[in-house]
BAFI-3210 file (N, C-alpha, C; in Angstrom, 3 decimals, decimal comma, padded with zeros to 6 digits):
// residues 251
n [1|2|3|4|5|6|7|8|9|10|11|12|13|14|15|16|17|18|19|20|21|22|23|24|25|26|27|28|29|30|31|32|33|34|35|36|37|38|39|40|41|42|43|44|45|46|47|48|49|50|51|52|53|54|55|56|57|58|59|60|61|62|63|64|65|66|67|68|69|70|71|72|73|74|75|76|77|78|79|80|81|82|83|84|85|86|87|88|89|90|91|92|93|94|95|96|97|98|99|100|101|102|103|104|105|106|107|108|109|110|111|112|113|114|115|116|117|118|119|120|121|122|123|124|125|126|127|128|129|130|131|132|133|134|135|136|137|138|139|140|141|142|143|144|145|146|147|148|149|150|151|152|153|154|155|156|157|158|159|160|161|162|163|164|165|166|167|168|169|170|171|172|173|174|175|176|177|178|179|180|181|182|183|184|185|186|187|188|189|190|191|192|193|194|195|196|197|198|199|200|201|202|203|204|205|206|207|208|209|210|211|212|213|214|215|216|217|218|219|220|221|222|223|224|225|226|227|228|229|230|231|232|233|234|235|236|237|238|239|240|241|242|243|244|245|246|247|248|249|250|251]
n.u [033,935|034,222|032,024|032,778|030,934|028,060|028,182|027,309|023,742|023,060|023,493|023,680|025,153|028,267|029,570|031,182|033,967|035,153|034,518|032,677|031,853|033,909|034,063|032,745|033,158|032,553|032,950|035,829|038,835|040,373|043,562|046,509|047,390|049,626|053,021|055,686|058,032|060,769|060,576|060,203|062,700|064,693|064,538|064,878|067,510|068,497|067,560|069,909|072,029|074,162|076,398|075,970|074,082|070,711|069,964|068,742|066,788|065,110|064,653|063,144|061,027|059,592|059,420|057,515|055,530|055,556|054,074|051,631|050,750|050,678|051,465|054,042|055,752|057,975|056,023|057,519|059,944|059,405|058,382|060,680|062,553|061,584|061,787|064,435|065,139|064,317|066,017|068,561|068,351|068,089|070,928|072,448|071,548|072,592|075,033|075,485|076,520|078,891|080,540|079,959|081,486|084,022|084,063|084,428|086,887|088,649|088,614|089,245|091,891|093,281|092,799|094,144|097,110|097,279|097,535|099,686|101,706|101,281|102,163|105,079|106,026|105,807|104,866|101,873|098,939|095,704|093,965|091,632|089,694|089,101|091,214|093,234|095,616|097,488|099,591|099,557|099,788|097,643|095,607|092,447|090,628|087,659|086,994|088,596|086,779|084,471|082,159|083,309|081,556|080,535|079,468|080,719|081,292|084,041|085,065|087,451|090,817|094,471|097,178|100,450|103,501|104,399|106,312|105,823|103,827|100,308|096,627|095,478|096,934|097,001|096,365|095,975|093,729|090,967|089,022|085,515|084,100|082,080|079,268|077,255|075,949|076,607|075,158|074,755|074,989|076,302|078,716|079,402|079,656|081,956|083,717|084,521|086,947|089,085|089,374|090,502|093,308|094,264|095,799|098,598|099,396|099,880|100,678|099,758|096,880|093,261|091,625|093,748|095,320|096,365|095,080|092,868|090,999|089,671|087,569|087,347|085,107|083,090|080,420|077,257|077,012|080,121|081,075|078,904|080,249|082,976|083,844|084,966|085,305|086,778|087,245|089,299|091,363|092,021|094,451|094,905|095,623|093,252|093,098|095,096|097,483|099,743|103,230|105,218|105,169|103,023|103,449|104,112|104,110|102,931|101,595]
n.v [-045,024|-042,452|-040,330|-037,222|-036,489|-034,716|-030,427|-029,490|-028,419|-025,233|-023,515|-026,203|-028,251|-029,103|-031,757|-034,334|-036,911|-040,289|-040,553|-039,643|-036,442|-033,668|-032,361|-029,749|-027,129|-029,270|-030,755|-030,240|-031,604|-033,299|-032,791|-034,305|-036,001|-033,849|-034,116|-034,573|-035,056|-034,058|-032,283|-034,231|-035,750|-033,998|-032,989|-035,343|-035,655|-033,315|-033,678|-035,311|-033,758|-033,273|-031,668|-029,097|-026,552|-026,447|-027,521|-030,241|-029,962|-028,230|-030,034|-031,856|-030,345|-030,092|-032,771|-033,202|-031,677|-033,093|-035,368|-034,215|-033,374|-035,956|-036,584|-037,755|-040,005|-042,854|-043,029|-044,051|-043,358|-040,708|-040,362|-042,015|-039,631|-037,911|-039,082|-039,169|-036,538|-035,511|-037,190|-036,031|-033,169|-033,432|-034,430|-032,030|-030,094|-031,641|-031,313|-028,874|-027,674|-028,156|-027,202|-024,372|-024,263|-024,685|-023,094|-021,041|-021,402|-021,140|-018,226|-017,468|-018,172|-017,092|-014,128|-014,434|-014,980|-012,642|-010,706|-011,486|-011,028|-008,339|-008,035|-008,550|-006,242|-004,011|-001,552|000,689|-000,491|-001,728|-004,304|-006,442|-006,508|-008,579|-010,344|-009,460|-009,124|-010,129|-007,975|-006,275|-003,158|-000,281|002,321|003,223|004,915|005,470|005,390|007,558|009,689|009,130|009,019|009,599|007,665|006,486|003,532|002,194|000,453|-001,570|-002,748|-002,505|-001,647|000,541|-001,558|-001,275|-000,243|-000,531|001,504|003,202|006,257|005,552|004,574|002,231|-000,342|-003,779|-005,757|-007,986|-011,502|-012,996|-015,699|-016,088|-019,058|-022,000|-023,045|-021,825|-018,522|-016,618|-014,311|-010,589|-009,408|-011,918|-011,877|-009,482|-009,636|-010,930|-009,616|-008,092|-009,503|-008,594|-006,058|-007,356|-008,293|-005,977|-004,907|-006,566|-005,908|-003,476|-001,923|-001,060|-000,742|-000,146|001,817|003,919|004,434|006,503|005,137|004,223|001,328|-000,420|-002,723|-005,110|-007,122|-010,079|-010,111|-011,376|-011,843|-011,881|-014,268|-016,254|-016,396|-016,285|-017,814|-016,189|-015,893|-014,430|-011,940|-008,880|-007,183|-003,880|-000,943|002,216|005,857|008,283|010,700|011,104|010,252|007,248|006,937|003,570|000,851|-000,070|-001,641|-002,271|000,548|001,705|003,791]
n.w [-036,460|-033,363|-031,965|-030,168|-027,331|-027,075|-025,870|-023,110|-022,675|-022,174|-019,007|-017,589|-015,278|-015,801|-016,865|-014,530|-014,454|-012,929|-010,308|-007,513|-007,257|-006,254|-002,700|-001,259|000,997|003,217|006,686|008,739|007,932|010,934|012,075|012,253|015,850|017,808|018,910|021,677|021,455|021,206|023,623|025,736|025,682|025,962|028,280|029,653|028,734|030,466|033,198|033,862|034,064|036,379|036,995|036,704|038,654|038,947|036,577|036,793|037,754|036,362|034,127|035,163|035,549|032,890|032,033|033,539|032,661|029,657|030,582|031,696|029,388|027,941|024,975|024,449|024,101|024,994|027,797|030,193|029,822|030,522|032,957|034,184|034,186|036,220|038,210|038,009|037,995|040,376|042,288|041,301|042,288|044,908|045,382|044,610|046,157|048,660|048,653|048,466|051,475|051,668|048,871|049,793|052,122|050,846|049,386|051,051|052,715|050,894|050,339|052,813|053,058|051,421|051,713|054,202|053,390|051,734|054,076|055,717|053,702|053,476|056,288|055,913|054,011|055,210|054,502|054,445|054,352|053,452|055,305|056,432|059,188|060,643|060,210|061,937|064,493|067,685|068,317|065,844|064,698|063,510|061,525|061,880|060,310|060,672|063,304|064,087|063,568|064,639|067,359|070,867|072,216|070,528|068,428|065,571|062,679|061,327|058,471|056,985|058,244|058,058|058,001|059,603|060,337|063,853|064,450|063,266|063,258|064,788|065,305|067,077|068,755|068,595|071,226|072,246|071,195|071,839|071,716|070,831|071,862|070,404|067,675|066,603|066,099|069,133|069,756|070,344|073,051|074,302|072,993|073,614|076,402|077,045|075,664|078,115|079,154|077,928|079,069|081,787|080,418|080,149|082,076|082,491|079,744|079,414|082,186|084,238|086,067|084,231|085,102|086,113|083,657|080,671|078,726|075,668|075,640|073,057|070,990|068,272|067,107|066,055|064,013|062,979|060,420|059,364|060,681|060,072|057,026|057,059|059,078|061,120|064,331|066,464|068,947|068,987|071,263|071,438|071,735|072,639|072,254|073,102|071,951|070,180|068,009|068,003|068,792|068,776|069,998|072,771|074,716|078,247|079,262|080,910|081,778]
ca.u [034,481|033,485|032,614|032,549|029,707|027,730|028,170|025,697|023,163|023,703|023,082|023,496|026,135|029,016|029,647|032,537|034,506|036,383|033,889|032,067|032,404|034,769|032,675|033,144|032,180|032,226|033,483|037,239|039,422|041,064|044,604|046,741|047,821|050,979|054,087|056,271|059,329|061,946|060,685|060,487|064,014|065,643|064,139|065,514|068,843|068,406|067,839|070,981|073,477|074,079|077,379|075,817|073,299|069,453|069,621|068,052|065,126|064,432|064,241|061,708|059,548|059,606|059,215|056,094|054,926|055,304|053,545|050,290|050,590|050,662|051,777|055,623|055,855|057,238|055,391|057,730|061,104|059,092|058,881|062,092|063,022|060,736|062,571|066,149|065,051|064,274|067,744|069,932|068,334|068,561|072,192|072,823|071,065|073,125|076,544|075,891|077,288|080,740|080,591|080,288|082,633|085,538|084,815|084,718|087,782|089,795|088,663|090,204|093,451|093,393|092,618|095,189|098,147|097,483|097,215|100,847|101,904|100,885|103,026|106,174|106,076|106,046|104,269|100,806|098,549|094,322|093,706|090,441|089,584|089,101|092,427|094,172|096,078|098,325|100,911|099,347|099,525|097,208|094,941|090,980|089,815|086,473|087,584|088,536|085,559|083,137|082,054|083,602|080,916|079,608|080,044|081,132|081,409|084,967|085,365|089,329|091,913|095,352|098,016|101,695|104,367|104,234|107,215|104,833|102,571|099,223|095,852|095,378|097,835|096,250|097,375|095,234|093,022|090,046|087,771|084,445|083,704|080,798|079,316|076,719|076,568|075,897|074,133|075,494|074,974|076,996|080,087|080,293|080,482|083,690|085,014|085,355|088,472|089,920|089,907|091,573|094,425|095,151|096,623|099,482|099,769|100,379|101,640|098,802|095,405|093,496|091,311|094,525|096,110|095,543|095,016|091,837|090,416|088,930|087,306|086,988|084,396|082,660|079,251|076,513|077,672|080,970|080,651|079,054|080,533|084,281|084,375|084,936|085,316|087,964|087,515|090,425|091,459|092,789|094,771|095,130|095,036|092,099|092,886|096,220|098,138|101,419|104,174|105,771|104,236|102,098|103,230|105,048|104,320|103,038|100,638]
ca.v [-043,329|-042,279|-038,831|-036,990|-035,983|-033,166|-029,732|-029,660|-027,434|-023,671|-023,829|-027,721|-028,474|-030,087|-033,588|-034,928|-038,372|-040,495|-040,989|-038,707|-034,789|-033,776|-031,912|-028,458|-026,878|-029,936|-030,815|-029,814|-033,559|-033,545|-032,494|-035,614|-035,959|-033,585|-035,160|-033,882|-035,828|-033,459|-031,980|-034,856|-036,146|-032,710|-033,131|-036,630|-034,899|-032,077|-034,474|-036,065|-032,905|-033,477|-031,039|-027,751|-026,032|-026,433|-028,222|-031,228|-029,064|-027,749|-031,686|-032,424|-029,483|-030,635|-034,238|-033,047|-030,631|-033,571|-036,345|-034,081|-033,400|-036,749|-036,455|-037,769|-041,789|-043,608|-042,474|-044,453|-042,286|-038,994|-040,636|-042,122|-038,361|-037,286|-039,660|-038,730|-034,811|-035,096|-037,581|-035,502|-032,174|-033,551|-034,147|-031,204|-029,560|-032,133|-030,423|-027,247|-027,027|-028,824|-026,472|-022,878|-024,290|-024,939|-021,485|-020,026|-021,473|-020,414|-016,951|-016,913|-018,628|-015,829|-013,160|-015,000|-014,810|-011,163|-010,000|-011,455|-010,254|-006,531|-007,918|-008,568|-005,749|-003,218|-000,713|000,989|-002,203|-002,113|-005,600|-006,734|-006,300|-009,936|-010,735|-008,336|-010,316|-009,309|-006,875|-005,467|-001,754|-000,049|002,743|003,274|006,062|005,380|005,508|008,806|009,979|008,640|010,556|008,618|006,447|005,849|002,089|002,182|-000,781|-000,948|-003,531|-002,886|-000,869|000,220|-001,786|-000,288|-000,716|000,398|002,185|004,472|007,117|004,491|005,065|001,320|-001,702|-005,509|-006,496|-009,609|-011,592|-013,612|-016,561|-016,855|-020,626|-023,068|-023,235|-021,201|-016,992|-016,504|-012,644|-009,932|-009,664|-012,684|-011,482|-008,044|-010,310|-011,829|-008,659|-007,661|-010,145|-007,130|-005,197|-008,052|-008,367|-004,447|-003,969|-007,310|-005,268|-001,495|-002,261|-000,010|-000,738|000,266|003,226|004,891|004,670|007,408|005,078|003,941|-000,005|-000,675|-003,837|-005,637|-008,635|-010,565|-009,613|-012,529|-012,051|-012,604|-015,061|-017,309|-016,365|-016,200|-018,486|-014,975|-016,109|-013,723|-010,850|-008,631|-006,054|-002,976|-000,141|003,683|007,261|008,470|011,914|011,166|008,665|007,012|005,509|002,611|-000,176|000,491|-002,480|-001,454|001,924|002,516|005,004]
ca.w [-035,347|-032,697|-031,981|-029,099|-026,749|-027,235|-025,185|-022,394|-022,776|-021,076|-017,658|-016,836|-014,560|-016,364|-016,136|-013,835|-014,438|-012,782|-009,243|-006,996|-007,167|-004,739|-001,456|-001,023|002,554|004,267|008,291|008,333|008,610|012,540|012,223|013,910|017,370|017,953|019,187|022,491|021,547|021,398|024,888|026,571|025,635|026,390|029,819|030,311|029,164|031,676|034,702|034,078|034,250|037,899|037,759|036,464|039,227|038,842|035,203|036,970|038,026|034,836|033,359|036,290|035,122|031,448|032,016|034,231|031,283|028,864|031,116|031,703|028,104|026,997|023,804|024,518|024,210|025,870|028,513|031,092|030,220|030,726|034,434|034,938|034,232|036,920|039,265|038,142|038,323|041,738|043,023|041,042|042,735|046,013|045,719|044,349|047,512|049,848|048,323|048,540|052,248|051,310|048,492|050,587|052,760|050,070|048,633|052,363|053,060|049,858|050,422|054,247|052,450|050,516|053,003|055,148|052,704|051,363|055,115|055,761|052,786|053,795|057,709|055,932|053,378|055,978|053,861|055,188|053,447|054,209|055,516|057,272|060,755|061,244|060,048|062,513|065,476|068,886|067,631|064,710|064,969|062,798|061,886|061,459|060,137|061,222|064,731|064,278|062,931|065,379|069,072|071,788|072,513|069,659|068,216|064,352|062,136|060,714|057,782|056,289|058,382|057,356|059,048|059,103|061,659|065,289|064,544|062,960|063,697|064,353|065,907|067,769|068,887|069,123|072,391|073,125|070,776|072,411|070,729|070,698|071,733|069,830|066,126|066,357|066,415|070,587|069,719|070,754|074,412|074,584|072,607|074,936|078,057|076,018|075,653|079,631|079,148|077,475|080,650|082,657|080,075|080,063|083,063|082,502|078,932|079,942|083,040|084,808|086,024|083,505|085,632|086,205|082,628|079,725|077,792|076,070|075,137|071,688|070,752|067,364|067,428|064,914|063,602|062,249|058,774|059,255|061,568|059,387|055,988|057,382|060,225|062,161|066,072|067,075|069,485|069,151|072,119|070,427|073,032|071,895|073,173|072,693|071,806|069,327|068,032|069,326|068,051|068,978|070,864|074,111|075,808|079,500|079,097|082,272|081,955]
c.u [033,729|033,515|031,883|031,305|029,108|027,804|027,070|025,215|023,530|022,794|022,700|024,985|027,546|029,529|031,254|032,539|034,949|035,832|033,064|032,492|032,623|033,411|033,041|032,331|032,260|032,908|034,751|037,673|040,282|041,875|045,346|047,207|049,285|052,007|055,295|057,840|060,527|061,972|060,915|062,118|065,068|065,342|064,763|067,392|069,707|068,798|069,252|072,483|073,487|075,323|077,012|074,337|071,903|068,849|068,419|066,493|064,301|063,830|063,452|060,788|059,337|059,160|057,693|055,371|054,278|054,066|051,994|049,906|049,879|050,510|053,521|055,508|057,655|057,151|056,802|059,451|060,357|058,965|059,759|062,405|062,658|062,065|063,862|066,538|065,295|065,356|068,279|069,716|068,737|070,329|072,818|072,589|072,208|074,449|076,896|076,696|078,606|081,172|080,658|081,022|083,718|085,342|084,824|086,364|088,994|089,486|089,439|091,549|093,743|093,931|094,102|096,972|098,268|097,584|098,740|101,788|102,286|101,878|104,277|106,885|106,967|105,342|102,605|099,996|096,575|094,123|092,165|090,583|089,762|090,014|093,462|094,656|096,826|099,454|101,081|099,306|098,461|096,370|093,831|090,742|088,358|086,062|087,534|086,998|083,716|083,067|082,621|082,859|080,087|080,384|079,985|081,651|083,078|085,277|087,207|089,496|093,019|096,069|099,346|102,436|104,321|104,966|106,769|104,055|100,894|098,161|096,004|096,374|096,911|097,135|097,084|094,043|092,304|088,988|086,636|084,346|082,303|080,608|078,452|076,676|076,149|075,247|075,629|076,406|076,499|078,388|080,600|080,544|081,465|084,529|085,483|086,986|089,262|090,695|090,850|093,046|095,349|096,506|098,405|099,857|100,907|101,303|100,814|097,261|094,550|092,400|092,536|095,528|094,918|095,174|093,578|091,700|089,593|088,676|087,089|086,249|083,906|081,236|078,393|077,155|079,049|081,470|080,242|079,714|082,209|084,975|084,943|084,279|085,860|087,329|088,987|090,232|092,573|093,087|095,156|095,087|094,090|092,170|093,748|096,545|099,296|102,111|105,061|105,146|104,062|102,799|104,362|104,949|103,771|102,527|099,560]
c.v [-042,619|-040,408|-038,536|-036,284|-034,693|-031,905|-029,932|-028,442|-026,169|-023,857|-025,036|-027,591|-029,479|-031,060|-033,618|-036,760|-038,712|-040,434|-039,580|-037,263|-034,827|-032,288|-030,746|-028,045|-027,862|-029,683|-030,824|-031,218|-032,886|-033,564|-033,960|-034,939|-034,939|-034,485|-033,816|-034,743|-034,989|-032,855|-033,044|-035,890|-034,968|-032,794|-033,887|-036,240|-034,386|-032,630|-035,374|-035,548|-032,641|-032,030|-029,271|-027,746|-025,580|-026,640|-029,303|-030,745|-028,843|-028,953|-032,235|-031,522|-030,395|-031,706|-033,804|-032,329|-032,137|-034,812|-035,418|-033,432|-034,321|-036,720|-036,528|-039,386|-041,834|-043,207|-042,988|-043,652|-040,989|-039,166|-040,789|-040,376|-037,879|-037,589|-039,513|-037,313|-034,759|-035,645|-036,538|-034,222|-032,196|-033,443|-033,125|-030,039|-029,942|-031,517|-029,455|-026,802|-027,348|-027,802|-024,822|-023,387|-024,675|-023,382|-020,517|-020,423|-021,076|-018,923|-016,532|-017,485|-017,426|-014,651|-013,356|-014,358|-013,301|-010,061|-010,022|-011,182|-008,273|-006,707|-007,407|-007,701|-004,102|-001,449|-000,341|-000,022|-001,918|-003,757|-005,439|-006,776|-007,722|-010,627|-010,266|-009,605|-009,237|-008,166|-006,115|-003,938|-001,066|001,484|003,035|004,631|006,763|005,893|006,643|010,045|010,316|009,337|009,144|007,805|006,041|004,231|002,336|000,673|-000,151|-002,733|-003,927|-001,764|-001,033|-000,549|-001,249|-000,371|-000,062|001,647|003,757|005,031|006,216|004,765|003,430|000,489|-002,928|-005,630|-007,934|-010,233|-013,265|-014,306|-016,852|-018,341|-021,055|-022,471|-022,149|-019,796|-016,763|-015,215|-012,148|-009,330|-010,617|-012,521|-010,144|-008,482|-010,788|-010,840|-007,864|-008,374|-009,204|-006,693|-005,909|-008,002|-006,968|-004,648|-005,197|-006,395|-004,226|-001,592|-001,814|-000,550|000,033|001,399|003,857|004,941|006,012|007,074|004,743|002,141|-000,100|-002,155|-003,788|-006,895|-009,103|-010,517|-011,345|-013,226|-012,882|-014,183|-016,881|-017,346|-016,319|-016,820|-017,507|-015,459|-015,584|-012,508|-010,098|-007,284|-005,670|-001,917|001,326|004,887|007,700|009,816|012,132|010,112|008,847|006,167|004,672|001,942|000,141|-000,461|-001,802|-000,004|002,287|003,539|005,075]
c.w [-034,593|-032,690|-030,325|-028,515|-026,917|-026,247|-024,267|-022,465|-021,653|-019,932|-016,929|-016,516|-015,433|-015,865|-015,458|-014,289|-013,380|-011,349|-008,755|-007,242|-005,760|-003,758|-001,386|000,070|003,657|005,581|007,818|008,987|010,213|012,074|013,304|015,162|016,899|018,549|020,114|022,712|022,142|023,171|026,101|026,778|026,259|028,031|030,616|030,396|030,149|032,872|034,835|034,165|035,701|038,515|037,292|037,503|038,722|037,110|035,639|037,055|037,023|034,024|034,416|035,264|033,376|031,380|032,920|032,973|030,433|029,711|031,102|030,261|027,115|025,632|023,936|024,829|023,716|026,881|030,267|031,065|030,896|032,968|035,247|034,982|035,598|038,277|039,716|038,168|039,867|042,776|042,750|041,595|044,146|045,948|045,408|045,925|048,450|049,397|047,818|049,928|051,912|050,690|049,252|051,570|052,137|049,833|049,780|052,675|051,990|050,440|051,843|053,788|051,928|051,127|053,596|054,683|052,210|053,056|055,817|054,580|053,321|055,055|056,916|054,807|054,421|055,303|054,269|053,744|053,929|054,100|056,370|058,495|061,727|061,045|061,242|063,980|066,527|068,046|066,271|065,456|063,380|062,605|061,402|061,100|060,391|062,716|064,968|063,983|064,014|066,883|069,669|072,528|071,927|068,844|066,662|063,808|061,041|059,340|057,505|057,880|057,398|058,498|058,386|060,845|062,412|065,218|063,861|063,278|063,555|065,687|067,622|067,783|069,109|070,567|072,683|071,870|071,185|070,953|071,198|070,545|070,856|068,220|065,834|066,721|067,730|070,464|070,442|071,314|075,065|074,334|073,298|076,271|077,673|076,327|077,063|079,733|078,490|078,650|081,400|081,855|079,981|080,506|082,433|080,969|078,667|080,532|083,953|084,879|085,042|083,568|085,890|084,805|081,649|078,476|077,044|075,252|074,005|071,154|069,154|067,176|066,194|064,343|062,952|061,064|058,443|060,388|060,745|057,831|056,115|058,477|061,677|063,730|067,044|067,417|069,392|070,084|071,507|072,066|071,856|072,476|072,160|072,101|070,206|069,128|068,193|068,375|068,850|069,435|072,306|075,038|076,948|079,194|080,464|082,812|081,192]
res [m|s|q|p|p|p|p|p|p|p|g|d|p|l|p|y|y|g|g|p|p|p|a|y|g|g|p|p|t|a|l|p|p|g|n|d|k|g|l|g|w|t|g|f|a|l|a|l|v|v|c|v|p|c|l|p|i|v|g|l|v|i|a|i|v|a|l|a|r|r|r|f|q|p|r|w|v|a|a|l|t|v|v|l|g|l|a|a|t|g|l|q|v|a|m|v|p|p|i|l|d|g|i|r|d|g|v|n|d|s|i|d|a|s|t|e|e|a|r|r|s|g|e|p|s|e|v|p|t|l|k|l|r|a|g|d|c|f|n|d|p|n|l|r|r|a|d|p|d|e|q|v|e|s|g|t|v|t|l|l|p|c|t|r|k|h|d|l|e|i|y|a|t|l|r|v|p|g|g|k|f|p|g|q|a|a|i|e|r|r|t|t|e|c|i|k|r|f|r|k|f|v|g|v|p|y|p|d|s|q|f|e|v|y|y|y|y|p|t|k|l|s|w|r|l|f|d|d|h|a|i|q|c|a|v|g|h|p|e|r|r|v|t|g|t|l|r|d|r|k|r]
***
């Protein structure tokens, strides 16, 4: 019959069976290298989403980060993501002008429709000045508040039938040619045509008339956003509102 080994003397280390004793306080074991698999594939997916603005360039940035960290495999996917991101971003940039043109045309069509509806209704209605045309009568509160020699900006006016008291009537519309905004000086030179057309409308030369000529012309912003090339020549009395058209008033 076997006997168990005697206990070790007091103070002796306990015996260890089954291999070398475990090490305590040794050097730390290095962690396994990280993985950017999710990051890399996310960038690849974003680079393919051409229909959403800015997503391809986000995917491009993610791919560059994955390449720099060297923790995504296969690396050729990250390299392909960079190429796709550049191509998709370039395509989106190229699509911006047609998209803006489409938006501008849609806004213009909507404004045209609402202005025509205001003309048909015969009720006082706010309309943009850039949509005025010959024969329109309207009130411009900014004009009444301004000094005689002061230039004012009016984005909208109140369109109403000429049979009602009104400030001004459009008697001619001039078009400013060219694709690029010509500058304020060129537009002011074009407004001299309003004076030439005044006599034909009112029936007397402008210096002999009691009525005043006013101009509504495009700004750089309206030119770019709304393709506004029109100068509207307006006539009215400088001190009071008038009723009816001023055509052939001869005074």
